[in-house]
C-alpha positions in Angstrom: 11.1 30.2 12.4 8.5 28.0 14.0 6.4 31.0 15.1 6.6 32.4 11.6 5.4 29.2 10.0 2.6 28.7 12.4 1.4 32.3 11.9 1.4 31.7 8.1 -0.4 28.4 8.6 -1.1 25.6 6.2 -3.4 25.7 3.2 -5.7 23.0 2.0 -5.5 22.1 -1.7 -7.2 19.4 -3.8 -4.5 17.0 -4.9 -6.7 15.7 -7.7 -7.1 19.1 -9.3 -4.3 21.4 -8.1 -1.2 21.2 -10.1 0.8 22.4 -7.2 0.4 19.0 -5.5 1.8 17.2 -8.6 4.7 19.6 -8.6 5.5 19.0 -5.0 5.3 15.2 -5.4 7.5 15.1 -8.5 10.2 17.3 -6.8 10.3 15.5 -3.5 12.4 12.3 -3.2 10.4 11.1 -0.2 7.2 10.9 -2.3 5.9 7.5 -3.4 3.3 6.0 -5.7 0.8 6.5 -2.8 1.1 10.3 -3.1 0.3 10.3 -6.8 -3.0 11.7 -8.1 -3.6 8.4 -9.9 -3.6 6.4 -6.7 -5.8 9.0 -5.0 -8.3 9.0 -7.9 -8.6 5.2 -7.6 -9.3 5.5 -3.9 -11.9 8.2 -4.5 -13.7 6.4 -7.4 -13.9 3.1 -5.4 -14.5 4.2 -1.8 -15.6 7.8 -2.1 -12.7 9.0 0.1 -12.1 12.7 -0.6 -8.3 13.4 -0.7 -7.0 16.6 0.8 -3.4 18.0 1.0 -2.2 20.5 3.5 0.7 22.5 2.3 3.0 25.2 3.4 4.6 27.6 0.8 7.9 29.3 0.2 8.2 33.1 -0.2 7.3 32.8 -3.9 4.1 30.9 -3.1 5.3 27.5 -4.3 4.5 24.5 -2.1 7.5 23.5 0.1 5.9 20.8 2.3 2.8 18.8 2.3 0.7 16.3 4.4 -1.7 14.2 2.5 -4.9 12.6 3.9 -8.4 11.3 3.1 -11.6 12.2 4.8 -13.2 8.9 5.7 -16.9 9.1 6.4 -18.6 6.0 7.7 -21.8 5.4 9.5 -20.4 2.1 10.8 -16.9 3.1 11.9 -17.1 6.8 12.3 -15.4 9.8 10.8 -11.6 10.2 10.6 -8.7 11.6 8.7 -6.3 8.9 7.5 -3.0 9.4 5.7 -3.6 7.2 3.8 -6.3 4.5 3.4 -5.3 1.1 2.0 -1.7 2.5 1.4 1.3 0.7 2.9 2.8 4.0 3.9 2.4 7.7 3.2 5.4 9.8 4.2 4.9 13.4 5.3 6.5 15.6 2.6 7.9 18.0 5.2 11.0 20.0 4.6 11.8 20.0 8.3 10.4 19.7 11.8 8.9 23.2 11.8 7.0 22.6 8.6 5.7 19.2 9.9 4.4 20.7 13.1 2.7 23.5 11.2 1.0 20.9 9.0 0.1 18.7 11.9 -1.4 21.6 13.8 -3.7 22.3 10.8 -4.6 18.6 10.5 -5.6 18.5 14.2 -7.7 21.6 13.8 -9.4 20.0 10.7 -10.2 16.9 12.7 -11.7 18.9 15.6 -13.8 21.1 13.4 -15.3 18.2 11.5 -15.9 16.0 14.6 -13.4 13.2 13.7 -12.7 10.4 16.0 -9.0 10.5 15.2 -6.3 11.2 12.7 -3.8 8.5 11.6 -0.5 9.1 9.9 1.4 6.2 8.3 5.0 7.3 7.6 7.7 5.1 6.2 10.8 6.5 7.8 9.8 10.0 8.9 10.6 10.3 12.7 7.7 11.9 14.6 8.9 14.2 17.4 7.7 13.6 20.9 6.0 16.9 21.1 3.5 16.1 18.3 1.3 14.2 20.8 0.7 11.1 18.6 0.5 7.6 19.9 1.6 4.4 18.1 -1.4 2.5 16.8 0.1 -0.3 14.8 3.6 -1.7 14.0 4.3 -3.6 10.8 7.2 -5.2 9.0 8.4 -3.5 5.8 10.7 -5.1 3.2 12.9 -3.3 0.6 15.0 -5.1 -2.0 18.1 -3.3 -3.3 18.3 -3.8 -7.0 21.9 -2.5 -7.5 23.5 -6.0 -7.6 23.6 -7.8 -11.0 20.8 -10.2 -11.9 23.1 -13.1 -11.2 23.9 -11.7 -7.7 20.2 -11.1 -7.0 19.3 -14.6 -8.0 22.2 -16.0 -5.9 20.9 -14.2 -2.8 17.6 -16.1 -3.1 17.0 -18.9 -0.7 18.3 -22.0 -2.5 15.4 -24.4 -1.7 12.4 -22.1 -1.3 13.1 -19.7 -4.1 15.8 -20.8 -6.6 14.6 -24.4 -6.7 11.0 -23.2 -7.1 11.9 -21.0 -10.1 13.6 -23.9 -11.8 10.6 -26.1 -11.1 8.3 -23.5 -12.7 10.5 -23.6 -15.8 10.5 -27.4 -16.0 6.7 -27.4 -15.6 6.4 -25.1 -18.6 4.4 -22.4 -16.8 3.3 -19.7 -19.2 3.7 -16.0 -18.3 1.5 -13.0 -19.2 1.5 -9.4 -18.1 -0.3 -6.1 -18.5 -3.4 -4.3 -17.2 -6.2 -5.5 -19.5 -9.7 -6.3 -18.3 -9.0 -10.0 -18.9 -5.9 -10.0 -16.7 -7.8 -8.0 -14.0 -10.5 -10.7 -14.0 -7.9 -13.6 -13.8 -6.1 -11.8 -11.0 -9.3 -11.2 -9.1 -10.3 -14.9 -9.3 -7.0 -15.8 -7.6 -7.4 -13.0 -5.1 -10.8 -14.3 -4.1 -9.3 -17.8 -3.5 -6.4 -16.3 -1.4 -8.6 -14.1 0.7 -10.9 -17.1 1.4 -8.0 -19.1 2.7 -7.2 -16.2 5.0 -10.8 -16.1 6.2 -11.3 -12.6 4.8 -13.5 -11.2 2.1 -11.8 -9.9 -1.1 -11.5 -6.2 -1.9 -14.1 -4.9 -4.3 -13.6 -5.9 -7.9 -14.1 -2.2 -8.8 -10.9 -1.4 -6.7 -8.7 -3.3 -9.1 -10.6 -2.1 -12.2 -10.1 1.5 -11.1 -6.5 0.9 -10.2 -5.8 -0.5 -13.7 -7.7 2.4 -15.3 -6.1 5.2 -13.2 -2.6 3.9 -13.1 -2.3 3.0 -16.8 1.1 1.7 -17.7 2.4 2.2 -14.1 0.4 -0.8 -13.1 1.3 -4.3 -14.1 -0.5 -7.6 -13.4 1.7 -10.7 -13.8 0.2 -14.1 -14.1 1.7 -17.6 -14.3 -0.5 -20.4 -15.7 -0.3 -24.1 -16.1 -2.1 -25.5 -19.2 -4.2 -22.3 -19.4 -5.2 -22.3 -15.7 -3.9 -19.4 -13.6 -1.5 -20.5 -10.9 -0.3 -17.3 -9.3 -0.5 -13.5 -9.8 1.1 -10.4 -8.4 0.2 -6.7 -8.9 3.0 -4.2 -9.0 3.1 -0.4 -9.4 6.1 1.6 -10.8 7.1 4.9 -9.2 10.1 6.6 -10.7 13.1 4.4 -9.7 11.1 2.0 -7.5 8.9 -1.0 -8.2 6.2 -1.5 -5.6 4.6 -4.9 -4.9 1.0 -4.3 -3.7 -0.9 -7.6 -4.0 -0.2 -11.2 -4.5 -2.5 -14.3 -4.8 -2.4 -17.9 -5.9 -4.2 -21.2 -6.2 -2.9 -23.2 -3.3 -3.6 -26.5 -5.0 -1.0 -25.5 -7.6 1.4 -23.6 -5.3 4.1 -26.4 -5.5 4.7 -25.4 -9.2 6.7 -22.3 -8.2 4.4 -19.8 -9.9 4.8 -17.1 -7.3 8.6 -17.3 -7.2 8.7 -17.1 -11.0 6.6 -14.0 -11.0 8.8 -12.2 -8.4 11.9 -13.2 -10.4 10.3 -11.8 -13.6 9.4 -8.6 -11.8 13.0 -8.2 -10.6 14.4 -8.8 -14.1 12.0 -6.3 -15.6 12.9 -3.7 -12.9 16.6 -4.2 -13.7 16.0 -3.8 -17.4 14.2 -0.5 -16.7 17.1 0.7 -14.5 15.1 0.8 -11.3 17.1 0.9 -8.0 14.7 -0.6 -5.5 11.8 -3.1 -5.1 9.4 -2.1 -2.3 7.9 -5.4 -1.1 5.4 -3.6 1.1 4.3 -4.2 4.7 3.3 -7.4 6.5 1.7 -8.0 9.9 4.3 -9.4 12.3 2.0 -12.3 13.0 2.1 -13.3 9.3 5.4 -15.1 9.7 5.0 -17.0 6.5 4.8 -13.9 4.4 7.7 -12.2 6.2 9.8 -15.3 5.8 9.0 -15.4 2.0 10.2 -11.8 1.6 13.3 -12.5 3.7 14.1 -15.4 1.3 14.1 -13.0 -1.6 17.0 -11.2 0.0 15.0 -8.1 1.1 15.9 -6.0 4.1 13.5 -5.7 7.0 12.5 -2.5 8.9 9.7 -1.6 11.3 7.0 0.8 10.2 4.8 2.4 12.8 1.4 4.0 12.3 0.5 6.9 14.6 -2.8 8.3 15.9 -4.1 11.4 17.6 -5.6 11.6 20.1 -3.9 8.8 22.1 -7.3 7.7 23.5 -8.3 6.5 20.0 -5.7 3.8 20.0 -7.3 0.4 20.6 -5.8 -1.5 23.6 -5.9 -5.1 22.6 -9.5 -5.1 21.2 -8.6 -4.9 17.5 -7.0 -8.4 17.3 -10.0 -9.9 19.1 -12.4 -8.2 16.7 -10.4 -9.5 13.7 -10.5 -13.0 15.0 -14.2 -12.9 15.6 -14.7 -11.5 12.1 -12.6 -14.3 10.6 -14.7 -16.9 12.3 -17.9 -15.3 10.9 -16.4 -15.0 7.4 -15.3 -18.6 7.4 -18.9 -19.7 7.8 -20.2 -17.7 4.8 -20.5 -19.3 1.4 -17.7 -18.4 -1.0 -20.2 -16.8 -3.4 -21.1 -14.2 -0.8 -17.6 -13.1 0.1 -17.2 -10.6 -2.8 -20.5 -8.9 -1.9 -19.4 -8.7 1.8 -16.1 -7.1 0.6 -17.8 -4.6 -1.6 -20.1 -3.5 1.3 -17.5 -3.7 4.1 -14.1 -2.3 2.8 -15.0 1.3 2.7 -15.7 1.2 6.4 -12.4 -0.3 7.5 -9.7 2.0 6.0 
């Protein structure tokens, strides 16, 4: 079986144009919003990353497995194949081990022929076999919230002081709530995102990224904003994919964080997901060093798991240098005027996928 698959080989298709990719994604339970043509289109429009899918086919020519990646071309950080830039995870859509190894062989060949520094794969739960020759490059904490309990049970599982009490505080404070994907909401969200990234000593993502996401995702994207007396307090951006709600970005005004706006928004998102009959809330990945964010997701009642990103060749994996570079970059960004940070983000982000 393995010999037959490898002799047939994998075929490259354009996931933005080829309907076969959409067919495979819609028929595969392991697929997520990050496999969708809409997400890929936003990446392409904002950063110029060309998406490519490698597929194997069944006897009738229909795609049976697929491996999605983007070609990242950068004069600053080099050429590489990433599955998938700025995406929390991107599961290989492989029917089995033989299919995956055939797709991986083709991906390695594509990397060699185009002079790439490395390939990176970011699976959620797919177990990579030892013989694939990939090396762990990064480990992150992933949270998933089961939405099968009743709303009352979900609320009861929240941390009493840090979540339940905050939600009640937001109600007493009379915070207003709005949602959607309008240009006005995108602008309000981006203002808070800029404040949040500044606190973290990082430039914000390009404004065009959020504009393109809203345009490409349509009603699958929702920005939720809580405000006090007309002033935005907190915002979260979520994406809906079949039976799952996906949390992608969150931001707030720290001066008003004691009003409970963020907790209110997550509670509203959970209630909306329940009303739609969704079964899970994917709270995304967090750096293990970001203990505050991990603790916040724990207090929502979500379940932790470890997610590992993998690279080939093994020599491309940084040995301790990445964290030092990030610390140095943060020191530099902290010295820049706030007005310059959006420009830095616009120029920098396409090089750091």
